[in-house]
VEXDREN-194877 format. One record per residue (C-alpha): y, x, z; residue in three letters; residue number from 1. Coordinates in nm, 4 decimals. Each point is the difference from the previous one (the first is absolute). Last residue first. Layout:
<r c2="Y" c1="X" c3="Z" resn="ALA" resi="NUM"/>
...
END
This chain:
<r c2="5.4762" c1="1.0010" c3="-6.2430" resn="VAL" resi="308"/>
<r c2="0.0346" c1="0.3598" c3="0.1730" resn="ARG" resi="307"/>
<r c2="0.2942" c1="-0.0928" c3="0.1661" resn="LYS" resi="306"/>
<r c2="-0.1533" c1="-0.3153" c3="0.1131" resn="GLU" resi="305"/>
<r c2="-0.2641" c1="0.1764" c3="0.2446" resn="LEU" resi="304"/>
<r c2="0.2786" c1="0.2506" c3="0.1262" resn="HIS" resi="303"/>
<r c2="0.2149" c1="-0.2831" c3="0.1127" resn="LEU" resi="302"/>
<r c2="-0.2644" c1="-0.1550" c3="0.2385" resn="PHE" resi="301"/>
<r c2="0.1207" c1="0.0925" c3="0.3690" resn="ARG" resi="300"/>
<r c2="0.3249" c1="-0.0999" c3="-0.1572" resn="LYS" resi="299"/>
<r c2="-0.0955" c1="-0.3641" c3="-0.0036" resn="PRO" resi="298"/>
<r c2="-0.0807" c1="0.0500" c3="0.4301" resn="SER" resi="297"/>
<r c2="-0.3358" c1="-0.0451" c3="0.0816" resn="ALA" resi="296"/>
<r c2="-0.2274" c1="-0.2577" c3="0.1921" resn="LEU" resi="295"/>
<r c2="0.3453" c1="-0.2538" c3="0.0734" resn="GLY" resi="294"/>
<r c2="0.0763" c1="0.0451" c3="0.3309" resn="ALA" resi="293"/>
<r c2="0.3639" c1="0.0915" c3="-0.0564" resn="GLY" resi="292"/>
<r c2="0.1575" c1="-0.3478" c3="0.1197" resn="CYS" resi="291"/>
<r c2="0.2020" c1="-0.0403" c3="-0.3467" resn="CYS" resi="290"/>
<r c2="-0.2730" c1="0.0997" c3="-0.2103" resn="GLN" resi="289"/>
<r c2="-0.3020" c1="-0.1339" c3="0.2124" resn="GLN" resi="288"/>
<r c2="0.1882" c1="-0.3363" c3="0.0033" resn="THR" resi="287"/>
<r c2="0.0608" c1="-0.0025" c3="-0.4097" resn="ALA" resi="286"/>
<r c2="-0.3299" c1="0.0849" c3="-0.0987" resn="LEU" resi="285"/>
<r c2="-0.1155" c1="-0.2718" c3="0.2212" resn="ASP" resi="284"/>
<r c2="0.2620" c1="-0.2607" c3="-0.1552" resn="ILE" resi="283"/>
<r c2="-0.0934" c1="0.1122" c3="-0.3514" resn="THR" resi="282"/>
<r c2="-0.3617" c1="0.0026" c3="0.1110" resn="ASN" resi="281"/>
<r c2="0.0330" c1="-0.3677" c3="0.1074" resn="MET" resi="280"/>
<r c2="0.2211" c1="-0.1760" c3="-0.3097" resn="MET" resi="279"/>
<r c2="-0.2990" c1="0.1824" c3="-0.1839" resn="LEU" resi="278"/>
<r c2="-0.2576" c1="-0.2242" c3="0.1704" resn="MET" resi="277"/>
<r c2="0.2118" c1="-0.2877" c3="-0.0810" resn="ALA" resi="276"/>
<r c2="-0.0176" c1="0.0777" c3="-0.3793" resn="ILE" resi="275"/>
<r c2="-0.3722" c1="0.0709" c3="-0.0121" resn="THR" resi="274"/>
<r c2="-0.0942" c1="-0.3078" c3="0.1915" resn="MET" resi="273"/>
<r c2="0.1561" c1="-0.2588" c3="-0.2578" resn="PRO" resi="272"/>
<r c2="-0.2852" c1="0.1043" c3="-0.2214" resn="GLY" resi="271"/>
<r c2="-0.3089" c1="0.0160" c3="0.2256" resn="VAL" resi="270"/>
<r c2="-0.0179" c1="-0.3724" c3="0.0122" resn="GLY" resi="269"/>
<r c2="0.2125" c1="-0.1927" c3="-0.1942" resn="GLY" resi="268"/>
<r c2="-0.1446" c1="0.0280" c3="-0.3402" resn="PRO" resi="267"/>
<r c2="-0.2768" c1="0.0140" c3="0.0221" resn="VAL" resi="266"/>
<r c2="-0.1828" c1="-0.1229" c3="0.3297" resn="PRO" resi="265"/>
<r c2="-0.1295" c1="0.1884" c3="0.2844" resn="THR" resi="264"/>
<r c2="-0.3207" c1="-0.0897" c3="0.1414" resn="ILE" resi="263"/>
<r c2="-0.1203" c1="-0.0631" c3="0.3887" resn="HIS" resi="262"/>
<r c2="-0.3164" c1="-0.1214" c3="0.0735" resn="GLY" resi="261"/>
<r c2="-0.1461" c1="0.0697" c3="-0.3163" resn="ALA" resi="260"/>
<r c2="-0.2699" c1="-0.2005" c3="-0.1708" resn="ARG" resi="259"/>
<r c2="0.1684" c1="-0.3288" c3="-0.1764" resn="ALA" resi="258"/>
<r c2="0.2651" c1="0.2403" c3="-0.0640" resn="SER" resi="257"/>
<r c2="-0.1854" c1="0.2246" c3="-0.2049" resn="ALA" resi="256"/>
<r c2="-0.0660" c1="-0.2294" c3="-0.2906" resn="SER" resi="255"/>
<r c2="0.3384" c1="-0.1592" c3="-0.0403" resn="GLU" resi="254"/>
<r c2="0.1975" c1="0.3625" c3="0.0495" resn="PHE" resi="253"/>
<r c2="-0.2329" c1="0.1907" c3="-0.2590" resn="ASP" resi="252"/>
<r c2="0.1266" c1="0.3369" c3="0.1364" resn="ILE" resi="251"/>
<r c2="0.1933" c1="0.2753" c3="-0.2140" resn="ASP" resi="250"/>
<r c2="0.2584" c1="-0.2345" c3="0.0462" resn="GLY" resi="249"/>
<r c2="0.2419" c1="-0.2926" c3="-0.2480" resn="VAL" resi="248"/>
<r c2="0.3103" c1="-0.0622" c3="-0.1354" resn="LEU" resi="247"/>
<r c2="0.0382" c1="-0.2355" c3="-0.2877" resn="ARG" resi="246"/>
<r c2="0.0962" c1="0.0290" c3="-0.3749" resn="TYR" resi="245"/>
<r c2="0.1776" c1="-0.1578" c3="-0.2920" resn="GLY" resi="244"/>
<r c2="0.3622" c1="-0.0238" c3="0.2211" resn="SER" resi="243"/>
<r c2="0.0562" c1="-0.3425" c3="-0.0409" resn="LYS" resi="242"/>
<r c2="-0.3825" c1="-0.0701" c3="0.1590" resn="LYS" resi="241"/>
<r c2="-0.2995" c1="-0.2067" c3="-0.1612" resn="SER" resi="240"/>
<r c2="-0.0537" c1="0.2368" c3="-0.2453" resn="ALA" resi="239"/>
<r c2="-0.1388" c1="0.2485" c3="0.2575" resn="ASP" resi="238"/>
<r c2="-0.0940" c1="0.3651" c3="-0.1127" resn="GLU" resi="237"/>
<r c2="-0.0722" c1="0.2558" c3="0.3139" resn="VAL" resi="236"/>
<r c2="0.2578" c1="0.1779" c3="0.1869" resn="PRO" resi="235"/>
<r c2="-0.1231" c1="0.2773" c3="0.2485" resn="ASN" resi="234"/>
<r c2="0.0682" c1="0.0229" c3="0.3616" resn="ILE" resi="233"/>
<r c2="-0.2634" c1="0.1703" c3="0.2349" resn="GLY" resi="232"/>
<r c2="0.0592" c1="0.0586" c3="0.3628" resn="VAL" resi="231"/>
<r c2="-0.2598" c1="-0.2607" c3="0.0993" resn="ASP" resi="230"/>
<r c2="-0.0564" c1="0.0174" c3="0.3588" resn="ILE" resi="229"/>
<r c2="-0.3473" c1="-0.2032" c3="0.1296" resn="VAL" resi="228"/>
<r c2="-0.1026" c1="-0.0166" c3="0.3346" resn="ALA" resi="227"/>
<r c2="-0.3452" c1="-0.0443" c3="0.0270" resn="ALA" resi="226"/>
<r c2="-0.1790" c1="-0.3340" c3="0.1571" resn="GLY" resi="225"/>
<r c2="-0.2756" c1="-0.0238" c3="-0.1999" resn="GLU" resi="224"/>
<r c2="-0.0475" c1="0.2980" c3="-0.2483" resn="ARG" resi="223"/>
<r c2="0.1600" c1="0.0297" c3="-0.3110" resn="ILE" resi="222"/>
<r c2="-0.2066" c1="0.0708" c3="-0.2968" resn="TRP" resi="221"/>
<r c2="-0.0330" c1="-0.3482" c3="-0.1187" resn="GLU" resi="220"/>
<r c2="0.3418" c1="-0.0104" c3="-0.0254" resn="GLY" resi="219"/>
<r c2="0.0445" c1="0.2540" c3="-0.2960" resn="LYS" resi="218"/>
<r c2="0.2190" c1="0.2912" c3="0.0349" resn="VAL" resi="217"/>
<r c2="0.1258" c1="0.0932" c3="-0.3098" resn="LEU" resi="216"/>
<r c2="0.1801" c1="-0.3173" c3="-0.1316" resn="GLY" resi="215"/>
<r c2="0.2963" c1="0.1621" c3="-0.0879" resn="PRO" resi="214"/>
<r c2="-0.0145" c1="0.3895" c3="-0.0409" resn="ARG" resi="213"/>
<r c2="0.2410" c1="0.1992" c3="0.1378" resn="GLY" resi="212"/>
<r c2="-0.1590" c1="0.1600" c3="0.2743" resn="ALA" resi="211"/>
<r c2="0.1447" c1="-0.0454" c3="0.3601" resn="ALA" resi="210"/>
<r c2="-0.2860" c1="-0.2293" c3="0.1632" resn="ALA" resi="209"/>
<r c2="-0.0052" c1="0.0005" c3="0.3695" resn="VAL" resi="208"/>
<r c2="-0.3165" c1="-0.1040" c3="0.1348" resn="VAL" resi="207"/>
<r c2="-0.0571" c1="-0.0376" c3="0.3823" resn="ILE" resi="206"/>
<r c2="-0.3155" c1="-0.0797" c3="0.1681" resn="ASP" resi="205"/>
<r c2="-0.2002" c1="0.2034" c3="-0.2487" resn="SER" resi="204"/>
<r c2="-0.3867" c1="-0.0216" c3="-0.0938" resn="SER" resi="203"/>
<r c2="0.0519" c1="-0.2362" c3="-0.3286" resn="GLU" resi="202"/>
<r c2="0.2715" c1="0.2255" c3="-0.1369" resn="VAL" resi="201"/>
<r c2="-0.1984" c1="0.3135" c3="0.0515" resn="ILE" resi="200"/>
<r c2="-0.2859" c1="-0.1755" c3="-0.1951" resn="SER" resi="199"/>
<r c2="0.2125" c1="-0.1259" c3="-0.2920" resn="LYS" resi="198"/>
<r c2="0.2139" c1="0.3079" c3="-0.0514" resn="VAL" resi="197"/>
<r c2="-0.3994" c1="0.2280" c3="0.0316" resn="ASP" resi="196"/>
<r c2="-0.1119" c1="-0.2760" c3="-0.3147" resn="ASP" resi="195"/>
<r c2="0.3540" c1="0.1106" c3="-0.1584" resn="PRO" resi="194"/>
<r c2="-0.1087" c1="0.3553" c3="0.0136" resn="PRO" resi="193"/>
<r c2="0.3061" c1="0.2131" c3="0.1343" resn="THR" resi="192"/>
<r c2="0.2037" c1="0.1781" c3="-0.2705" resn="ARG" resi="191"/>
<r c2="0.2791" c1="-0.2853" c3="-0.0153" resn="SER" resi="190"/>
<r c2="0.0647" c1="0.0248" c3="0.4008" resn="HIS" resi="189"/>
<r c2="-0.1607" c1="-0.1039" c3="0.3128" resn="VAL" resi="188"/>
<r c2="0.1423" c1="0.1283" c3="0.3173" resn="VAL" resi="187"/>
<r c2="-0.2342" c1="-0.0357" c3="0.3311" resn="THR" resi="186"/>
<r c2="0.1514" c1="-0.0286" c3="0.3462" resn="VAL" resi="185"/>
<r c2="-0.1676" c1="-0.0396" c3="0.3637" resn="THR" resi="184"/>
<r c2="0.3529" c1="-0.1328" c3="0.1802" resn="ALA" resi="183"/>
<r c2="0.1639" c1="0.1686" c3="0.2695" resn="ASP" resi="182"/>
<r c2="0.3353" c1="-0.0873" c3="-0.0715" resn="ALA" resi="181"/>
<r c2="0.0788" c1="0.3948" c3="-0.1534" resn="SER" resi="180"/>
<r c2="-0.3139" c1="-0.0932" c3="-0.2175" resn="LEU" resi="179"/>
<r c2="0.1740" c1="-0.3274" c3="-0.1418" resn="LEU" resi="178"/>
<r c2="0.3252" c1="0.2159" c3="-0.0190" resn="LEU" resi="177"/>
<r c2="-0.1662" c1="0.2560" c3="-0.1850" resn="MET" resi="176"/>
<r c2="-0.1635" c1="-0.2550" c3="-0.2420" resn="ALA" resi="175"/>
<r c2="0.3048" c1="-0.1470" c3="-0.0666" resn="MET" resi="174"/>
<r c2="0.1622" c1="0.3819" c3="-0.0783" resn="PRO" resi="173"/>
<r c2="-0.2282" c1="-0.0075" c3="-0.2460" resn="THR" resi="172"/>
<r c2="-0.0377" c1="-0.3315" c3="-0.1649" resn="GLY" resi="171"/>
<r c2="0.3814" c1="-0.0762" c3="-0.0467" resn="VAL" resi="170"/>
<r c2="0.2699" c1="0.2479" c3="-0.1075" resn="THR" resi="169"/>
<r c2="-0.2391" c1="0.3207" c3="-0.1018" resn="ASN" resi="168"/>
<r c2="-0.2618" c1="-0.2142" c3="-0.1504" resn="SER" resi="167"/>
<r c2="-0.3755" c1="-0.0376" c3="0.1073" resn="ARG" resi="166"/>
<r c2="-0.0752" c1="-0.3891" c3="-0.0769" resn="GLY" resi="165"/>
<r c2="-0.2192" c1="-0.2418" c3="0.1731" resn="ILE" resi="164"/>
<r c2="0.0352" c1="0.0838" c3="0.3945" resn="VAL" resi="163"/>
<r c2="-0.2959" c1="-0.1080" c3="0.1949" resn="VAL" resi="162"/>
<r c2="-0.0066" c1="-0.0727" c3="0.3861" resn="ALA" resi="161"/>
<r c2="-0.3040" c1="0.0231" c3="0.2547" resn="ARG" resi="160"/>
<r c2="0.1313" c1="-0.1211" c3="0.3393" resn="LYS" resi="159"/>
<r c2="0.0309" c1="0.2051" c3="0.3305" resn="GLY" resi="158"/>
<r c2="0.3644" c1="-0.0316" c3="0.0115" resn="ALA" resi="157"/>
<r c2="0.1418" c1="-0.1622" c3="-0.2715" resn="PRO" resi="156"/>
<r c2="0.2021" c1="-0.2777" c3="0.2202" resn="ASN" resi="155"/>
<r c2="0.0229" c1="-0.3384" c3="-0.1479" resn="ILE" resi="154"/>
<r c2="0.2542" c1="-0.2592" c3="0.2226" resn="GLY" resi="153"/>
<r c2="0.1763" c1="-0.1312" c3="-0.3810" resn="SER" resi="152"/>
<r c2="0.3079" c1="0.2133" c3="0.1670" resn="ARG" resi="151"/>
<r c2="-0.1513" c1="0.3943" c3="-0.0099" resn="LYS" resi="150"/>
<r c2="-0.2144" c1="-0.1304" c3="-0.3549" resn="LEU" resi="149"/>
<r c2="0.3322" c1="-0.0385" c3="-0.1751" resn="LEU" resi="148"/>
<r c2="0.1584" c1="0.2895" c3="0.1889" resn="HIS" resi="147"/>
<r c2="-0.2483" c1="0.2111" c3="-0.1547" resn="MET" resi="146"/>
<r c2="0.0244" c1="-0.1714" c3="-0.3519" resn="VAL" resi="145"/>
<r c2="0.3518" c1="0.1098" c3="0.0456" resn="GLY" resi="144"/>
<r c2="-0.0521" c1="0.3598" c3="0.1102" resn="LYS" resi="143"/>
<r c2="-0.1970" c1="0.0373" c3="-0.3258" resn="PRO" resi="142"/>
<r c2="0.2336" c1="-0.2008" c3="-0.2160" resn="THR" resi="141"/>
<r c2="0.3151" c1="0.2755" c3="0.1420" resn="CYS" resi="140"/>
<r c2="-0.1471" c1="0.2852" c3="0.0194" resn="PRO" resi="139"/>
<r c2="0.0326" c1="0.1672" c3="0.3796" resn="GLU" resi="138"/>
<r c2="0.3335" c1="0.2110" c3="0.0753" resn="ALA" resi="137"/>
<r c2="0.0751" c1="0.3296" c3="0.2065" resn="ASN" resi="136"/>
<r c2="-0.3792" c1="0.0374" c3="-0.0132" resn="ALA" resi="135"/>
<r c2="-0.1778" c1="-0.0573" c3="0.3724" resn="GLN" resi="134"/>
<r c2="-0.2697" c1="0.2656" c3="0.1076" resn="ARG" resi="133"/>
<r c2="-0.2740" c1="-0.0521" c3="0.2443" resn="GLU" resi="132"/>
<r c2="-0.2515" c1="0.0257" c3="-0.2564" resn="ARG" resi="131"/>
<r c2="0.1325" c1="0.1470" c3="-0.3371" resn="MET" resi="130"/>
<r c2="-0.0116" c1="-0.2516" c3="-0.3100" resn="SER" resi="129"/>
<r c2="0.3166" c1="-0.0716" c3="0.0399" resn="LEU" resi="128"/>
<r c2="0.1627" c1="0.3178" c3="0.0693" resn="LEU" resi="127"/>
<r c2="-0.1197" c1="0.1131" c3="-0.3319" resn="GLY" resi="126"/>
<r c2="0.1183" c1="-0.3299" c3="-0.1464" resn="ILE" resi="125"/>
<r c2="0.3223" c1="0.0507" c3="0.1301" resn="ASN" resi="124"/>
<r c2="0.0133" c1="0.3860" c3="-0.1059" resn="ILE" resi="123"/>
<r c2="-0.1115" c1="-0.0863" c3="-0.3853" resn="PRO" resi="122"/>
<r c2="0.3301" c1="-0.2725" c3="0.0163" resn="HIS" resi="121"/>
<r c2="-0.1235" c1="-0.3425" c3="-0.0961" resn="PHE" resi="120"/>
<r c2="0.1194" c1="-0.1516" c3="0.3226" resn="GLY" resi="119"/>
<r c2="0.2230" c1="-0.2472" c3="-0.1587" resn="ASP" resi="118"/>
<r c2="0.2941" c1="0.0831" c3="0.2175" resn="VAL" resi="117"/>
<r c2="-0.0123" c1="0.3506" c3="-0.0686" resn="ASP" resi="116"/>
<r c2="0.3329" c1="0.1177" c3="0.1916" resn="LYS" resi="115"/>
<r c2="-0.2084" c1="0.2275" c3="0.2911" resn="PRO" resi="114"/>
<r c2="-0.2070" c1="0.1299" c3="-0.2886" resn="PRO" resi="113"/>
<r c2="0.3196" c1="0.1189" c3="-0.2112" resn="SER" resi="112"/>
<r c2="-0.0649" c1="-0.1377" c3="-0.3456" resn="ILE" resi="111"/>
<r c2="-0.0556" c1="0.2231" c3="-0.2846" resn="ALA" resi="110"/>
<r c2="-0.3698" c1="-0.0350" c3="0.0349" resn="GLU" resi="109"/>
<r c2="0.0713" c1="-0.3511" c3="-0.1337" resn="LEU" resi="108"/>
<r c2="0.1477" c1="0.1273" c3="-0.3142" resn="VAL" resi="107"/>
<r c2="-0.2463" c1="0.2993" c3="-0.0606" resn="SER" resi="106"/>
<r c2="-0.2672" c1="-0.2783" c3="0.0281" resn="SER" resi="105"/>
<r c2="0.1771" c1="-0.2949" c3="-0.2576" resn="GLU" resi="104"/>
<r c2="-0.0124" c1="0.3237" c3="-0.2734" resn="ASN" resi="103"/>
<r c2="0.2677" c1="-0.1776" c3="-0.2394" resn="ILE" resi="102"/>
<r c2="-0.0468" c1="0.0254" c3="-0.3635" resn="HIS" resi="101"/>
<r c2="-0.2122" c1="-0.3730" c3="0.0592" resn="PRO" resi="100"/>
<r c2="0.3236" c1="-0.1912" c3="0.1332" resn="PRO" resi="99"/>
<r c2="-0.0538" c1="-0.0948" c3="0.3649" resn="MET" resi="98"/>
<r c2="-0.2010" c1="-0.2203" c3="0.1909" resn="PRO" resi="97"/>
<r c2="0.0564" c1="-0.0036" c3="0.2456" resn="LEU" resi="96"/>
<r c2="0.3471" c1="-0.0905" c3="0.1799" resn="GLN" resi="95"/>
<r c2="0.0800" c1="0.3133" c3="0.2187" resn="VAL" resi="94"/>
<r c2="0.1060" c1="-0.0653" c3="0.3242" resn="LEU" resi="93"/>
<r c2="0.2179" c1="0.2362" c3="0.2833" resn="ILE" resi="92"/>
<r c2="0.0098" c1="-0.0957" c3="0.3315" resn="ALA" resi="91"/>
<r c2="0.2861" c1="0.1102" c3="0.2732" resn="HIS" resi="90"/>
<r c2="0.3139" c1="0.0177" c3="-0.2484" resn="VAL" resi="89"/>
<r c2="0.3052" c1="0.0484" c3="0.1928" resn="ALA" resi="88"/>
<r c2="-0.1211" c1="0.4065" c3="0.0720" resn="SER" resi="87"/>
<r c2="0.0499" c1="0.0309" c3="-0.3718" resn="ASP" resi="86"/>
<r c2="-0.1844" c1="0.3314" c3="-0.0991" resn="ASP" resi="85"/>
<r c2="-0.3521" c1="-0.1837" c3="-0.0827" resn="ASN" resi="84"/>
<r c2="0.1956" c1="-0.2635" c3="-0.2175" resn="MET" resi="83"/>
<r c2="0.1322" c1="0.2786" c3="-0.1852" resn="GLU" resi="82"/>
<r c2="-0.3201" c1="0.1240" c3="-0.0349" resn="ARG" resi="81"/>
<r c2="-0.1452" c1="-0.3226" c3="-0.1498" resn="VAL" resi="80"/>
<r c2="0.2980" c1="0.0371" c3="-0.2332" resn="ALA" resi="79"/>
<r c2="-0.0578" c1="0.3334" c3="-0.1371" resn="ALA" resi="78"/>
<r c2="-0.3588" c1="-0.0751" c3="-0.0574" resn="ILE" resi="77"/>
<r c2="0.0662" c1="-0.3103" c3="-0.2046" resn="VAL" resi="76"/>
<r c2="0.2232" c1="0.2494" c3="-0.2287" resn="GLU" resi="75"/>
<r c2="-0.2506" c1="0.2785" c3="0.0232" resn="GLU" resi="74"/>
<r c2="-0.2657" c1="-0.2367" c3="-0.1482" resn="GLN" resi="73"/>
<r c2="0.2042" c1="-0.1040" c3="-0.2650" resn="SER" resi="72"/>
<r c2="0.1861" c1="-0.3360" c3="-0.0870" resn="SER" resi="71"/>
<r c2="-0.0770" c1="-0.1244" c3="-0.2778" resn="ALA" resi="70"/>
<r c2="-0.0482" c1="-0.3635" c3="0.1429" resn="GLU" resi="69"/>
<r c2="0.3032" c1="-0.0230" c3="0.1454" resn="GLY" resi="68"/>
<r c2="0.0474" c1="0.0668" c3="0.3724" resn="LEU" resi="67"/>
<r c2="0.0681" c1="-0.2300" c3="0.2975" resn="ALA" resi="66"/>
<r c2="0.1436" c1="0.0941" c3="0.3417" resn="VAL" resi="65"/>
<r c2="-0.0432" c1="-0.2776" c3="0.2335" resn="LYS" resi="64"/>
<r c2="0.0858" c1="0.0194" c3="0.3606" resn="ARG" resi="63"/>
<r c2="-0.0879" c1="-0.2721" c3="0.2796" resn="SER" resi="62"/>
<r c2="0.1170" c1="-0.0390" c3="0.3370" resn="VAL" resi="61"/>
<r c2="-0.2213" c1="-0.1427" c3="0.2449" resn="ILE" resi="60"/>
<r c2="0.1066" c1="-0.3619" c3="0.1765" resn="GLY" resi="59"/>
<r c2="-0.3101" c1="-0.1479" c3="-0.0432" resn="CYS" resi="58"/>
<r c2="0.1026" c1="-0.2702" c3="-0.2464" resn="GLU" resi="57"/>
<r c2="0.2079" c1="0.2468" c3="-0.2150" resn="SER" resi="56"/>
<r c2="-0.3061" c1="0.1901" c3="0.0146" resn="CYS" resi="55"/>
<r c2="-0.2468" c1="-0.2320" c3="-0.1228" resn="ALA" resi="54"/>
<r c2="0.2503" c1="-0.1208" c3="-0.3063" resn="LYS" resi="53"/>
<r c2="0.0186" c1="0.4145" c3="-0.0970" resn="GLU" resi="52"/>
<r c2="-0.3701" c1="-0.0208" c3="-0.0093" resn="LYS" resi="51"/>
<r c2="-0.0241" c1="-0.3021" c3="-0.2023" resn="ASN" resi="50"/>
<r c2="0.2543" c1="0.1821" c3="-0.2687" resn="ARG" resi="49"/>
<r c2="-0.2101" c1="0.3038" c3="0.0140" resn="VAL" resi="48"/>
<r c2="-0.3023" c1="-0.2024" c3="-0.1258" resn="TYR" resi="47"/>
<r c2="0.1638" c1="-0.2089" c3="-0.2221" resn="THR" resi="46"/>
<r c2="0.1272" c1="0.2986" c3="-0.1555" resn="LYS" resi="45"/>
<r c2="-0.2969" c1="0.1536" c3="-0.0091" resn="SER" resi="44"/>
<r c2="-0.1683" c1="-0.2670" c3="-0.1812" resn="ASP" resi="43"/>
<r c2="0.2521" c1="0.0052" c3="-0.2070" resn="GLU" resi="42"/>
<r c2="-0.0659" c1="0.3453" c3="-0.1375" resn="ARG" resi="41"/>
<r c2="0.3430" c1="0.1400" c3="-0.1351" resn="GLU" resi="40"/>
<r c2="-0.0259" c1="0.3896" c3="0.1287" resn="GLY" resi="39"/>
<r c2="0.0263" c1="0.2242" c3="0.3040" resn="VAL" resi="38"/>
<r c2="0.0242" c1="-0.1582" c3="0.3588" resn="ILE" resi="37"/>
<r c2="0.0938" c1="0.1717" c3="0.3352" resn="ILE" resi="36"/>
<r c2="0.0506" c1="-0.1920" c3="0.3014" resn="VAL" resi="35"/>
<r c2="0.1996" c1="0.1806" c3="0.2913" resn="GLY" resi="34"/>
<r c2="-0.1338" c1="-0.2256" c3="0.3597" resn="VAL" resi="33"/>
<r c2="0.2614" c1="-0.0264" c3="0.2813" resn="CYS" resi="32"/>
<r c2="-0.0418" c1="-0.0977" c3="0.3552" resn="PRO" resi="31"/>
<r c2="0.3369" c1="-0.0941" c3="0.1416" resn="ARG" resi="30"/>
<r c2="0.1935" c1="0.2293" c3="0.2047" resn="VAL" resi="29"/>
<r c2="0.1671" c1="0.0000" c3="0.3143" resn="GLY" resi="28"/>
<r c2="-0.2807" c1="0.1260" c3="0.2420" resn="TYR" resi="27"/>
<r c2="-0.1389" c1="-0.2310" c3="0.1857" resn="GLN" resi="26"/>
<r c2="0.1878" c1="-0.3149" c3="-0.0732" resn="SER" resi="25"/>
<r c2="-0.0691" c1="0.0519" c3="-0.3946" resn="PHE" resi="24"/>
<r c2="-0.3735" c1="0.1070" c3="0.0642" resn="VAL" resi="23"/>
<r c2="-0.0483" c1="-0.3619" c3="0.2208" resn="SER" resi="22"/>
<r c2="0.1354" c1="-0.1417" c3="-0.3166" resn="ASP" resi="21"/>
<r c2="-0.2206" c1="0.1685" c3="-0.2145" resn="ALA" resi="20"/>
<r c2="-0.2739" c1="-0.1472" c3="0.2830" resn="ARG" resi="19"/>
<r c2="0.0812" c1="-0.3276" c3="0.0411" resn="SER" resi="18"/>
<r c2="0.0040" c1="0.0075" c3="-0.4046" resn="LYS" resi="17"/>
<r c2="-0.3322" c1="0.1249" c3="-0.0240" resn="ALA" resi="16"/>
<r c2="-0.1147" c1="-0.2913" c3="0.2506" resn="GLU" resi="15"/>
<r c2="0.1352" c1="-0.2324" c3="-0.1999" resn="LEU" resi="14"/>
<r c2="-0.1595" c1="0.1843" c3="-0.3153" resn="ARG" resi="13"/>
<r c2="-0.3706" c1="0.0157" c3="0.1633" resn="VAL" resi="12"/>
<r c2="0.0046" c1="-0.3841" c3="0.0499" resn="GLU" resi="11"/>
<r c2="0.0816" c1="-0.0743" c3="-0.3514" resn="ALA" resi="10"/>
<r c2="-0.2522" c1="0.2421" c3="-0.0631" resn="SER" resi="9"/>
<r c2="-0.2596" c1="-0.1733" c3="0.1449" resn="ILE" resi="8"/>
<r c2="0.0870" c1="-0.3596" c3="-0.1246" resn="ALA" resi="7"/>
<r c2="0.0018" c1="0.1436" c3="-0.3853" resn="LYS" resi="6"/>
<r c2="-0.3229" c1="0.1368" c3="0.0987" resn="GLY" resi="5"/>
<r c2="-0.1941" c1="-0.2871" c3="0.0610" resn="ASP" resi="4"/>
<r c2="-0.3736" c1="0.1324" c3="0.1135" resn="ILE" resi="3"/>
<r c2="-0.1621" c1="-0.2907" c3="-0.1051" resn="ILE" resi="2"/>
<r c2="-0.2743" c1="-0.1160" c3="0.2415" resn="MET" resi="1"/>
END
């Protein structure tokens, strides 16, 4: 079964629109996400435009601050803090990557945790890793993967899952979410011996690949009937395409699809879910702040911001 991320994300966006309208009806405010983009990367501009379009469709207000390539780290952090202090902004997103002279970790840590829509702040990652605790927001791509599994009727509880990759944005929080869903989780990465990667994948019921290496996982590694989620988006040369390239995942789709019970395509699998989860996270944060039910008031963490 092909897991259609486009179709599922469309359903999620409709739900987000309904929830955003409900917030407006109940509290008289529209959920609002503030986006900070630094520099002139065309791919980043495209991502931001796609997010703005999704916000418009879902009844969410989007505010953008565009800073020049030469902006200092202090200027970027000042923009973050201004949004922290603006009660009309419920969620803050800093578009990555930023220019190399800016320390991305310092900028992300400046975001008030209750407004951290990407769920990347160390406090939110810490809460995510603890049993019986809940982060203000969960990282959008891993959260999207969990929604794809759920809506495909795949319950991770009691299953063996492998996450390929250990990035702060996908691999590590992905493992935490699967663990909290009662899966038995193994993480493999660049230092894992190749033979071990193969044997671990072969024994796994759920495979999530987020390594950024095209065709890393071979079809013959996939256990019969396994759920295969491909987070990788890798451009490879293709002279038949007008662009000169095509996008492929970390998993060899053709051979893996012959063995998998469920599998996501690239593109059209996980990608659309990331923005859909951004919409849901924005609404969640707005709801927490409007009703005072958030895990922490934005003011509570000002002492952390001042140390950045």
